[in-house]
N, C-alpha and C positions, 0 to 999 in steps of 0.2 A: 548357566556356567559363565557365559561371557558378560552377562548384564545383571548380576545379582548384587544386592546391597549388603549381603552377609559379610560381617567383619568390618564394615565401614561405620565405626562407632562415632557418635557425635557427643562431645563433652560440654557443649554450651548451647544455649537457645539460639544464638546467632548462627552457629554452624548448621543447626536444623532448619533455619529459615533462609538459607542461601538460595539464590536464584536457581542454581543447578546443584541440588544437594547430593546427587549421585556422582561419584567420581568419574564414571564412564562418560556422563554427559559433559562434565567440565573438560575432559580430555578431548572429546569429539569437537566441542565448540572451539576450543583453543586451536586444534589442528586445522579446522575449517577456516578460521580467521587468518592463520598463518599462510595457508594455501591461497586464500583470496587476496591477501595484501602483498605477498612476496612472489608466489609462483605464477599466478595468473598474469600480472603485468609483464613478466618475462617471456611468456609463451604465447599469449593471445595476440591476434591480429587486430588491425584497426577496425575491420568489419565486425569482429566479435565485440569490441568495446562499444561501437556506435549503434549496432543493430540488435544486440542481444543483451549484453551484461548491464549497460547503463539503463536501458528501459526496464529490464527485469527488476533492478534495484529500486528504481523510482516508483514503478507500479506496486512493488511490494510495500513500500512506505505508504502509498495511497490506500492500498487494501487494508493495511494495518490500521490506518485511521478510521476507515469505515467499519472494520471489525470491532473496534472499540465501541463504536456507537450502536451498531446493529447486533453484533455477536455478544458483547458483554452487557450493554445497557438495554438491549431489546428495542431500540428506537429505529424504525425503518427510515431510510433516507435515499433519495434519488438525486441529490444535489452535490455529489462528491466532486464532479468536474467543475462546478461553479466555485466551490471553495478552493480548488486548485488554481482556477483563473484569478481569484482574488490574491492568492499568495504570489503568483507570478507577476501580476501587475503591481502589487505592493512592493515586492523586491525591486522591480524595475524603477519605480518612482523614488524609492529610498536612495538607490544608487545614483539616480539622475539628479535629484534635488539636494542630496546631502553628500557631496563629493568625497568627504573624508571618512564616510562610514565604512567599516569593514564589511566585506561581502557576506561573511557568515552571519553577522548581525543583521544585515539587510534581509537575508533569507529568513531568519528567525522573526524579524519584524513583519515580513510578509505573512508568516504563519500567524502572528498575533492579529493582524488585520483580518485574516480568514476566520480566526477564532471569534472575533467580534461579530462578523457577519453570521457565523454559525449560531451564536447565541441569539441573534435577532430572529433568525428563521427557525430556531429551536423553541421559541416561545409557544407556538401552537401545541407542542407536545405536552404542555401542562393541562390541555383540555381534550385533546384528541389523540388517538393511537392507531396503530395498524395501518391499513390501506389509506385511511384519510390523512395520516401523518405523512405517508409517502407522497401523496398528492401535494400536500403543503410544502414539502421540501422540493418537489418538482418545480414549484413556482420560483424557488431560488435560482434554479438552473436558467430559466428564461429571463428573469429579472436581471441577474448579474451580467449575463452576456449582452443583454440590451443596454444596460448602463455603461458597460465598457466600450461599446461601439457608438453609443449616442453622445457621450460627453468626451470631447477631444482632449481634455486635460489629462485623463488617464494614459493616453497614448502620446502625450506631448504634442498634440495637434499634428500627428503624422498624416500626410496626404497620400502616401503610397499604399497604405494598408498593411505593409510589411514592416514590423518594428523589430529591428535587430537588437539583441541583447548586448549590453556593454561588455567590453573586456574587463576582467577582474582578476584579482590576485588574492591569495590567502597566505598570511604570514610571510609576505615578500615573494612568494612563488607565483608566477603567472600561470593561471589555469588556462592554457592555450593548446593543449593536446588531448587526444582521447584518453591516454593513460592517466594524466593528472585529473581529468574530469571523472574518470572511473574511481580513482582513489578517493577523491573528495566525496563523491556520492556514496561510496562504500563506507567511509568513516561516519558520515551523518546517519546513514541507515542503520549501521551497527549500533551506534550510541542510542538512537531513538528506539530501536528494537529492544535493546536491553532495558531501557527505561519503561517501555510498555509492558515488558514481561514482569518487571518489578511492581509496576503500578497495578497490574491485574491481581497480584497477590496481596496487595495492601488493603487497608480499610476502605479506600475509595473503590477499588475493584470489586470488593465484596458487596459494597452498597449498590454498585451498578448491577451486579448479578441478582441481588435481592429484588431490585425494581423490575428487572427483566422477568423474573420468575413469577412474581405476584406483587404488583405495586401497592395494592391495598394492604396486604400483610406487612410489606416493608414500611409503609407509613405508620402502621399500628405499633411496630417495635421501635419507632423513633427515627427512622431515616427520612430526612427532609426531601420530598420528591422534587420540588422546584430546583433546589441546589444541585441535587444529584443528576437530574436530567440535563440541566443547562451546562453543568461541568462536563458531562459526556459529549455534548454538542461542541463545546469549546475545545476540548482536547482532540476530538476527532477532526474538527475543522483545522486546527493547528497543524496536525500531521499532514492533512491533505494540502494545506497551504504551502508548507515546506516542500512537499513533493511537487507542487506546481512551480515553485521557484526553481527547483532542480530541472524540471522539464524545460523551462525557458533558457537556463544558463548552461546546463550540462548535456542536454539531449538535442533540442531543436535548434538552439542558437537564436531563436526569435520569440517574441511575445505576441501571440496571435489569439484573439478571442475565439476564432473559428475552430481552433484545435480542441477547445474545452467544450465539447458538445454533449448532448444527452447520450449519444452512443458511447462516449468515454465513461459516463457515469454507470451505464449498464455493464460495460466491460469490467469495471472495478467491482461492481456487485457480483458478477459471475466469478471473479477471482475469490471473493469471500465465500461464496456458496460451494464452489468446487474444492477450494483448499480446506475448508472446515470453519463453520461459524463458531465463534467464541474461542478460537485458539490463535495464539501468536504465530506459531509455526505454519498454520494453515494459510496465513496471508502470503507467505513466501512460496508455499507449494502452489497455491492458486495462481499467483503471478507467473511462476515458471510455466505452468500449464498453458495459460492464455498466450504468453509471449512465444513460447517455443513450438507449440503444436502447429500454428499456421506455417512457420518456417519449415518444420519437418514435413508437412503435407506438400508444400511447394517443391521440396527436394525429391519427394517420393513419387508424386503423381506424374510429373513430366517424364522421367525415365520409364515409368510403368507403361504409359501410353506408347512411348517409342518402342519398347520391347514388343508390345502387342501389335505393332504396326498400324496404329490408329492415328490418323491425322486430325488434330483437334486444335482449335484456336486458343490463344491465351486467355481470352475472356471466358470461354467455357470452363477452362481449367480453374480460373479464379472463382467462378460460381460453384464449381464442384468442391473446391476447398472449403467454402462457406457451408455447403450442405454437409460435408463430412464432419466439419468442425462442430456444427450444431447437433448432428446426430450423435457424435461421441459425447458431447456434454449431457444430452438427455439420457443416453445409455449409462453413463457414469453415475448420474444422480439417481437413476433407478436401482443400480447395483449397490452403491454405497452413498446414501443421502447425507451422511455425516462428513463426507469429504475425505480428501487425501490424508489429512492429519489423523483421522480415525484409523486408516490403514497403517500408518506409521505407528500409532499406539498399539495396534494389535500385534504388529511385528515385534515391538519391544516386549510386550507381555509374553510372547512365545519364547523370546530369547531368555527370559528370566527363569523358565522352567526347563529349557533344553538341557540335556537330551531326553528328559522324561516326558511321557505323554501328557497331553493337556487333560 
């Protein structure tokens, strides 16, 4: 009753091919964006911006990039953090060496640099696949971090090891507060998320899914494997590169190779798996799960031990958070291996026939 398409007639092909063809979806997305752009900045605290909202949006963008490569194109990758590092250092050097360049353009050029590196390390996908491809992309993780620390030009020969990101502005507005950093990040993520949603429905997205499902059959029907796979690596790395630039300029405030470790690559991979492989919405669900669950456990465990009268050190509590976190991930994957996006889809299907029985 609340979520049926009955009566929503489409009088043109363009209307039928909208990104959100169902009116309820369009209304929900519109209300969500209005809430995020106008209500959240008025009520959220600085802690919410710096510790929750900004990292959630940035990791959603990085997970979206990996989901394009792994979920839609079926190419495993463990080098997401490396591509984020390339984007961060690319944006840093563009702003440093081209003083008049707009910050947004510098972020995009950082993503282009990451796309170039992604194509380079995506070349093995033309000959290998599966676990072997994951190992090949793992080489990118170690090589990129080594290159960024070995060659001083990338860090402007900084001797301190801590490279502060430059102050920047967008359209004349200085991005110098958590609220403005949040709004900038939200704008970029919203635009790139809609572009990814549209791309997945296009001929390019269908080619990726054909290669994912059976690359031999895809080649037989005329899909060029080299172009399709390398394009998936390029687009995925571009998204991760822009996310890395946002990490440096809107989240950390520093450009550090040590942040973009293998652990970060695994976290982004967990976001994709938990949220839902091959879904745009799943990237956001997975990022929310990974970012919010440790904070929730930290808030719950300390009062719980206090109520039980158990004295326990902060180190033990931190380790227990990791244990509970890992256990919940395993439990969730066993219960619903298709991710949170599948649960959302099931809920929508039930709404379509409510109040009638399934």
